[in-house]
N, C-alpha and C positions, 0 to 999 in steps of 0.2 A: 503494500499499500504506500502510496506517495506522502510524503511530508512537506508542507510549504515552509518557507523560510519565515523567521520571525521578522517584525518591523525593525527591530534594532539592527538586526544584520543587515537589512536592506538600506537603512540610512547609512550605516557604516560603509557599505559598499558604493552608494551614490555619492558619499562624500570623498570616498577613495578615487572614484572616476573623475570628479571634477578637479581634484588635486593633482592626480598622477597621470590621467588618461588611460589607466590599466582596466582591462576587463578580464576578470577571472574566468579561467575555463572551467565549466562545469563537469567535464568527463575525466579531469586528470588530477593527480596529486600535486598541488603547488605549482602548475604551469598556468601561465597567463597569456592572453592575446589581446592585442590593441585592436579596439574597433573605434577609432576617432571619429568625432562629429564631423559631418560632410562639410566641406570648404563652400564659401560663397562662390557665385559664379566668377565674379572678377578675379577672385584669388585663384581659382583653378585655371583661368586663362592665362593669368601671369606665370603660374607655375609651369604649364605646359609650354608656354613661348620660352620661358627660361631654360627649360630642358632642351628644346629644340635649337635655340639660336646661341645660347651662352651656356653650354654645359660645362665649360671651364671656369665660369664665373670671373671674368677678367677683371671687373670692377671692385672685386672684395677688397683690396687694399685701401680703396677710397672710403670704405665705411668709417663714419666717426671722425674723419680727418676734416680740418679747415678748408675753406674753399681754395686757398693758394696752395696747399698741399694736394688737394685733389687735382688742381690744374697740372702741377708738376707731375703726379703720378699718371695722369692721363697722357702727357706728354711723352713719359717713358714708355707707356704701353705702345702709343702710335709710332713712336721713334726710338726703337730699341738702342741705338746708339747712345743716347742719353744714359742708358742702364749700364752697358758693359763697359763705357768710357770712364766710369767712376774708378774702377780698379785697374785701368790701364798702366802699363809700366814699360820701361826699356826693354826687358826680358821678352814680354809680349809682342812688342814692336819688331825685335830682331827675328822672331819666328814668323811673324806676318811678312816681314820684308823679304825673307829667304822664300817662303812660298810664293808670295806675290811675283817675284821675278822668275820663279820656275814656272808658274803657269802662264806666265806672259810669253816665255819662250815657246810654249805649246800652242798658246792661243792665236798667236799672229799667223803662223802658216795655216792653222785649221781655219781660221776667217776666211782667208784668200780662198781656200778650197771650198769652203762651205758656201761662199757667195755664189759660186758656179753652179751649186745645186738649186739655189733659188733664182737662177738666171738673172743675176745681179752683177754689177761690177764690184770688184774686190773691196772698194774703199767704204761700201755700205756696211758690210760685215765689220770692218775694223771700227766705223762709227758706233755701231752697237756695242762693241766691247769697251768703247770709251765711256759712253752716256749711261748704259743700263747698270753697270757694276757700281758706279758712283751712287746712284739712286737707290741701289738695292743696299748698299752698306749703311744707309741712314735708316731705311724702313724694314729690312729684312730681319728675321729672327734666327736663321741658321748661321752658325759660326764657320761651317766647312764649305758649303756650296760656292762654286764659281760660276759666274754669270756670263752669258754671251750667247752667239749663236749656235745651234746644234744641227746635226745632220738631218735628224728626222723632220724637225719642223722646217729646215730650210727646203728639203725635198717636197714636203706636203704644200708649202707655200708656192714653190715653183709649179707643182702639178696643178694646183687649183687656179692660178692666175693664168697659166698658159691656156688653159681652156676658155678664157675670156679674151685675152689679148695675146697677139704674137710678140714675144719679147725681143725679137731681132727687128721686125718691121715697124714696130709701135713701142720703141724704148720708153718715150717720155710718158705714154699712157700706162704702161706697164708698170713703171716706177710711181706713178700716182696710185695705181691699184694696190702695190705693195704697201705703201705708207697707209692708205685708207685700211687695208687689211689688218695691219700692225695696230692702227688706232682703235678699231673695234675690237681686236682681240684683248687689248688692254682695259678697254671700258667693260668688257665682258668679265675679265679677271677681277678687276677692281670692285665691280658690283657685286660679284660672289663674295669677296671677302668683306666688303662694307654691310652688306645685308646678312652675313653671317650664314652664307649658304655653300661654304666650302665643302661640305659633305657630299654635294652633288657629285663631286669629282670622284667620291669613293664608290659611286654605283659603277664604274668601270672597275671589275675585279683584278686583284693582282695577277691572277693567271692570264687573264685578256691582256694585260699590259705586256707580260712577259712574251707572250706570242706576237702581239703586235710589233714591239720593239726588234724582237729578232727577225721577222719577216721584213721590217723596214730596212733592217741592217744588212740582210742578204740582197735586198733589192738596190739598194744604195752600192753596195760592193760590186755586183754584177754590172750596173750601170757604169761604174768607173773603170771597168776592164776596157772600155773604148779608149779612154784617154791613156790609160796605163800602158796598154799593149799598141796604141797607135792605129787602131782599127778605124777605117773611113767609112766603110759601108757596114754598119750595125744592123743586124737584123734580129727579129724576135722570132722568126721561124726556126726554131732549134730546140734540141733537147736540154731544158733548162736543168734537169736532175743530172745529167752528165756533166754539164757545165759547172754545176755547184759541187759535184763530187771531185772533179780535177782540180778546181781552185782550192776547196777546202783541205784536201789531203796535204798539201805541203804547208799551207798557211797556218793551220791550227796549232802546229808545233811551236810557232813563233809566238803564239799568245800566251805561252806560259812563262811568266816572269819571276825573278827573285824580288821580293818586296824589298829588300835591302838596297837593290841597285834600280830603285823606282826612277832616280834622276836621269838615268841614261835614257829610259823610254820618254821622259819628259822633255829632255833638249834634243832628241834624235830629230824630230821634225824640224826644228830650226837649223841644225847642222846639216840636214839634207837639203834644205832650201839654199843655204849659203854656199855650199860645196857645188850643188848643181847649177845654180845661178852663175857662180864664177866661171864654171867651165863652160857653159853655154856662151857666155860674154867673150872669153878669150878665143874659143874655137868659131864663133859665130855660127853656131849649129842651127840657129833659128833661120839661117838663109839656106840651110839644106834640109828643111822640112820638119824640124823639130818644133812643135806647138808650144808658145810660151804665153805667159800672163798679158803682155804688153803693158801698156800705160796704166798706172794707178795715180789717180788724182791725189795732189799734195794739199794738205791743209785740213782744219777742223771742220766738224759738221757745219754745213748750212742749214738754214731754217726751211723747213718743208710743209709749214702750216698752211700755206696758200695752195698746196698741191693736193690736199686731203679732200675726199668727197665725203662730206658729213652727212649725207643721206643718199639713198639709192639702193640698189641690188645687192652691194657688196658686204652687207652686214652678215650673211650666213658664212662666207668664207673667214671672217673674222671671228666668229663663234667656234667654228671647227677648229681653227689655229689656235685660239686662245685656250681652249680646252685641252688640246693635246699638250700645249706648252706648259699649262698650268699643272697638268697631272704629271708630266715628267719631272718638272721642278719640285713639286711637293714631294713626290715619290722618293728623288735623290736626297732632298732635304731630310726626310724621315729616316733613310737609310744611314746617314752618317750621325743623325741626331741619337740613334739608338746605339751606335758604336761608342759615343762619348757620354751617354747616359744623360741626355737633357732632352726637354720637351720643346716640340715644334708645333707652333699653332698654324693649323692649316689655312684658316681665315686670314691671319696676319700675312702669311705667305703670298696668298692670292691677292691681297690689297697691294702688297709691296711690288709684285710681278705686274700686276695691272698698272700702277703707277708708272713704272719705269718704262713700261711699253707705249704708254700713252704719251709721255715726255719724249720717249725714243722716236715716235711717229713724227712729233713736231720738229725733230733734228735730224731728219734723213737717216734714221735707222730703221731696220726690219726687226722682226721677232726675235727677241732674246729670252732665255730661260736657263734653268740650270743644266750644266754640262756634266754627264757622268764621268768622262776622262778627266776633265780639268778639275772636277771636285774630288775625284781619287787621288790625283797628285797634289792638290792643295791638302788634303788630309795626310797624306804621306810626308809632305814636306814639313809638317808641324805647324800649321796656321793655328792661331789662337782666336782671332775674331775676323769680322769681314773686312779689316783693314788691308788684308791680302788681296781683296778685289780692288781696293783703292790703289793700292801700289801697282796691280796689273792694269788698272785704268790709265794711269799716269805712264807707263811704259808705252802703251798703245798710243796716247797722246804724242809722246815724242817721236814715235814711228810715223805717225801721220805728218808731224811738222817736218821731219828731216829725212827718214829713211826710205819712205815708200817709192821713190823714183828707182831705188836699188833692186827692187822686185820686178822690174819690167822684164827681165831675161829668165825669171825662174820658170822651168818647164811644167807644162800640164801633167806630165807623167808623174813627176814627184808629188803634186798636189792630189793626184788620183791615189797615189800610194799612202799618202798621209790620211786620206778620207777611209780607205780601207782598213788601215791598221787602227783607226779611231772607233769604227763601228764593229769591228770583231768582237769587242768586249761587251757588245749589247746582246749577243748571242748566249744565253745562259741555258746551256744544255743541262746543267746539274740541277738547276731550278724547275726545268721542265719535267725531269725524272722524278724529282720529288712530288711534284704536282701529281703525277701519274701514280705514284704509290699511295699519296693521301686521299686524293679526291678524284675520281674518274670523270665527273662532270666538269669540274674546273679544267681537267685536261682537254676535254672537248672544246671548252672556251678557249684555251690557250692555242690548240692547233686550227681551230676555226680562223682565229685571227691571223695566225701565222700563214696559213695556206690562201687565205684571202688576199693578203698583202702580196705574197710571192706570184701567185697565178693570175690576179685580176688587176687590182690596184690598191695604193695605200688607202684611199677613201673607202673603197669597198670593205677592205680590211678592217678599218676602223669601225664601219658600220656593222659587220658581222660581230665584233667583239662586243660592241654596246648591245646588240640584239641577244646575243647568247647571254650576257651578264643580266640582261632585264628578264630572259626566259628563265634563268635560274632563281631570281628574285621571286617571280611570279610562282614558280613551282614551291618555293618555300613558304610563300604566303598562303597559297591555296591548298597546299596538302601538307598540314602540320602533322607533327609526330605524335604518336601515341603509344603507350605501353602497357603491358599487363603486368601487374606486381604481385609478388607473392612475399611470404615472411621467411627472413632468415631465421634458422632454428636457435633457440635460446635467447632471442633479442625481441625488441619491440620494433625493429627496423623492416620496412618493406621496400625491397627492390625489384627492378626489371628482371623477369624470369628468363629472359633470353641472355642476360649478362650473368646472371648468378644461378648456376644449374641446381644448387642445393636448396633453393627457396621452397617453402611449404605451402601448398594451396589450402585456403580456408573452405572448408566443406559449405556448401550453399551460397558461397560469396564470390562475386567476381570484383576485383579492383583494377580500375583502368585510371592512369594517368594521362592527363592532356599536357603536352610540353610546349605549347605556344598561345599566344593571345588568341581569343575567338573572335573574328571579324566576320562581315558579310562574305568576304571573299572565300573563307573556309569554314563557315558555320554548318553548312549542309553536309559537308565532308566529316567534319568532327562528328556529328550526329550518326551519319551513316557507319563510320568506322568503328564508333562505340558499339552500335547495334550489332556489326560484324563479329566483334569479339565477343559479344554476348550470344549469338547463334553459334559460333565456333565452340564455345564452352559448353553451351547446353548440348550439342551434339556429342561432344567428348564424354560429358557426364552421363549421357544416355547410353552411349556405347560401353562404357565401363560400370555401368550401374551404380553410379555414385549420387550423392544427393544433389537434386536439382537446384538451379540457380534460382534463389529468392531475394537475394540482395546485390544491388550494383553500387559499388562505392566509387564515384568519380573524384580523383584527386585534382584540386585545382591550384596547388601551390605554385607551379611554373607559369601559370595563366597570369599575365601582368594586367590584362584588360579585356573587355568584353564590350560588344556593341548590341544594339538592339536585335539584330539578325542573330547573334550569339545567343541572347537570351530566349529568342523565339525557338531556336533549335534545341535549347534545354527544355523548354515547355513541351516540344513535340516529342522529345525523348521520354519526357515524364509521362505523356499520354500513351505512348507506345509501351512502357513499361507496366502501366496500370493495367492495360488490356491483358497482359500475361501475369498479372498477380506478383509483379516483382517491385520490391521497394528501392527508391532512389536515394542515396546518401551523398553528401559533399563534404569533402574534406579541404581544410585550410585554404578558404579563398581569401585573397589578397584584399588591400582597402579598397582599391577601385572596383573590383570585382563585387565585393559584398555590398558596396553602397548602391551600385546599379542594379544588383539583384532585389535590393530592399525597395528601391525606387519603383522598379517595375512590379513589385508585389510578387515577384516569384517566390520570395521566402514564405510568404502567406500560403502559397499553392503547395510548395513542397513540405511545409512545417518546419518550424524553428528547431524542433527536437531533432532534425535530420541534417543539421550543419555541424560539423566537428573539427576540432583544432588539428587532430592528427588522425592518421589511418588506423593506429591502434585502437584510438577512442571510438571510431566508428565501427571496428570489427568487434569491439566489446559490447557495443549497442546491439549489433545484429547476430552476433555469435559469440556468447560470453564464455562458453566452455573451450573456444579455439584460442582465447587469448592468454589464459592462465594466470591472470593479473587480479591482484586485489583492487576492489573499487573504493572510493571514498565513501565513508558511511554518511556524511553529510553534505548536502549540497551547497556550493557557494552561490553568490549572486552574479547574474550576467545582465548587462544593460543592452538595450537597443542602440542603434546609432544616433537616436534623438536624445539618448541619456535617460530613457526610462528604465526602471529596473524590471527585470523579468524574473519571476519566480521559478525555482527550479523543484523537480519533485523526482523521486525515485520510482522507477517503473520496473519491477523485477530486475532489480540490480543494475539498471541503468537510468541515466537522468533525462528528463523531459523538460522543455521550456514552457513557461506560462506567464500570465501577467499577475502581479499581486493586486493590481488596481481592479481588475474584473474577477479574478479568482478562476479563470478560464485557462486552459492550457491545452496543448497538443500531446498525444502520447501514441505509442503503437497500438495498432488495433487488438482489442482483445485483452488489454493490460490495464494500465492507470486510467481513472477518469476523476475530474475534479470533484 
C-alpha cells in the first residue's frame, strides 16, 4: 500500500528546490536529478545564439571591467598583435628573423611560379606576398602560418576566370576579373568571421579536403610537365594513369626529407633560380628555344581600386575561391596550432584573411592564404610570432624595388620544377590509408574528391567533395543510431549488447538507447527502429520460449534535444505499444527534452511514474526481481518543472508520482490507488 509524504517533508523539499535547484530522485538511494525551471523565451534565444555564434565566449575577459579596460581587451581580441607583442623580446625576434628570411627565400621563386598558374604576370604574386602578410601579422592568431599565394587557389582562380575571359587576348579585362574575384573572396571570408559563421567551413570534411588537395596537387604537377619537359603540343588524349605512375615512381623518393636538413629544401628553390638564371644569361639559352620568365615589372603595388567590378556576375567566383582559400588557411593554422598546443579561433582567422584579401584586391594582389610548404618551413625554422611574416614581407618589398629585373632570364622549366616539388607534399597517402581503416564512408568522400579533380576538373572535384560531405551529414541526421542494452553481471550498469557479449537480458524487458537528438528528419526512423528492435526481440523470445516483452525502456540520456515531430513519434510509439499491452518507460531525459515533453503534455499521457533517473531504476519498477537491489523504504519528494511538489507513493516496492495538492497520482495498473 502507498504512503503519501508528510507536509513537513514537502515543505523541506520545496525549500531545497528553491535554494539549491535540486530535485531528489524518487527511485534511488541518495541520487538527485536536476529539473530546473524553464527559462524565459528571450533567455533561451540568447543562450542558443551564444552557443551557435560564441561557443568560445570571446568577451569573457571584458566582464566586470571598466569601459577603458573593455576597449583595450576588445582591441587585443581584434588585433592579436597587441596581445603577443607585450612579451616580445630579442630572443623571439632572432627566431622570427631567421624564419622570415628562410621562408622569403622559398616564397619568391614560388610566387613567380604560382602566378603562371593563375595566368597572371609574376609581379602580382609578389605584390600578394608583400601586402597580405603585413595585414595578417596584425590580425591573425596563428603563430606559424606563412601567408602568400598557393598552388591550389592559383590554379582554381586561373581555371574559373579563363572560362570568362581569355587571359592572353584580353589581359586588362582578365586582370580586372582577378582583382574582382579576390575582393569578393575577401568579403566572403570577412563576413563569415564577422558574423561568427566560420563553422560553415567545417561542412567540408577533413577526408574530402585531403582528397581534394591530393587531386589538385597531381593535376597541377601534370600540367607543369609541359613546361618542365618543354612539350609544345600538349594533349589530354593520353593514359593519365600511366603518366602518373611514370612520374611518381622516381619522384616520391625525393619527397622523403630529413627534418634536421629542412633549410636545404627551403633555400633550394632560390638557389635553383639563381644558378639557372645565371647560366641562361651567360649562354643566352633563351635565343636557342629555352622559355624564360621575361620582364617582371619593378616597383611596389599600384592601386587597383578603380579596376574592381563591385557588382556583377563575378560574385560566385569570389565565393568559391574564398571558401577554398579560407578552408586551406584555417586547416593549416589548426595543424600547427595543435603541434604547439595553442588554440586557433577559426572566426578570427577568417576575418583576418578576408581583410587581407580585400586590402590586397585594392593594391593589385590576387588571393592569398596560408601556404602549407612555407608554414612547415616557418615552423621548422623556429618562428615565435607572426613577425616572421613581416620579415618575409620586407624581403619581398626589397625584391620588388631592386631585384625583379634579375629574374628576367629565369627558365620556365625551373619554375615548373619548383611547383612540382611544392605540391608533392599535398599528397598525403598515409592520411588516406588511415581514413580507409577508420571510416569507409569518409574514404569514399576522399576518393570522390580526388578522382573528380583528376579526371574532370578542380571545380567538379570540389563540388563532388561538398556533395559527399553533405550526404554524410544527411545520413547522420536522418539515420540516428540506436542500441539494445543489457545488464553487466554484478553491477547496475547497462551497456550495448553488441559491444559487451556478457550482458544479461532482463526477462520481459527490452531496453533501447537512442543515441542522437530526435528531430523531424529522423523522428519516424527512430520510432520505426525502436519498433523493429521490439519485433525482433518478441520473435526471439517466442522461438526460445522466454517471457514475452511487457516493458520497453527507452534511454534518452544521449538525446540532447527533441522537436514536435520527435514528440509526435513518441506519442505514436506509445499508441502502438498500448495496442500490444506493452508499457513504455523513459530513462534520464535531459533538461531540454523533459521541458518539451512536459510542455506538450506527453508526460501526462505516459504517466509521471514512468520517467526515471537511471535504467536500473526503470528496471526495478518493471522487473524488481531482476535488479537484486534494495529499494528505499521512504519516498522522497520530487517537484515538477513549475516547482510544485509531487507526492510519491510506494506501489509494490516501487515508487509512483502523485500530487499532494490533489491527492491523486498515477500507478501501475492493478497496484496502488490513492
